[in-house]
C-alpha positions, 0 to 999 in steps of 0.5 A: 561234856558228852558221855560215851560208851567207854566212859559209861563202861569205866564208871560201871567197872568202878561201881560194880567191881565183881563184874568183868569188863567183857560182861559189862560191855555185853550188858550195855550193848544188849540194852542199847540194841533192845532200845534200837530194835523197839524204836525201829518197830515203832514202839515207845521205850520208857526208862523209869526216872529217866525219860521216854523215847518214841518215834515221830514222823516228820512231814516232808517240807521245803527248806533252805540250804544255809550255805547258798540259800537254795531251796531244798526238798526234804522227804518225810522221815522218822525222828526220835523224840525224847521227853524227860521224866519228872524226876529227871527234871527235878534233879537237873533243876536242883528241886530235890 
C-alpha cells in the first residue's frame, strides 16, 4: 500500500494534535517543494536515517515498444535516483 499526502497528513494530525490541519499541510508542502527545487537545481537531498535523492542523466538510447516491437529513439533525460540509508536498510530488514 502506498502512502499518499492525505494519509501522511492524517498521521501527522494524530501525532501532533496541537497543530492545525492547515499548518501541517503547509509544512508538508514546503518540505516537498524544497526537495523538488533542490533536485531541479541539480543538488542532492539527504534526509538523515531515511536516504538520499540525486539527479542522474540517462543517456539517449534505442528501445523497443512492447506493443508492436518497433524501435523507438529515447532522448537523453534526467531521472531521480534514491538510495536508502543504512538505518533504513536495517529497519526494513529487521536487523535492529
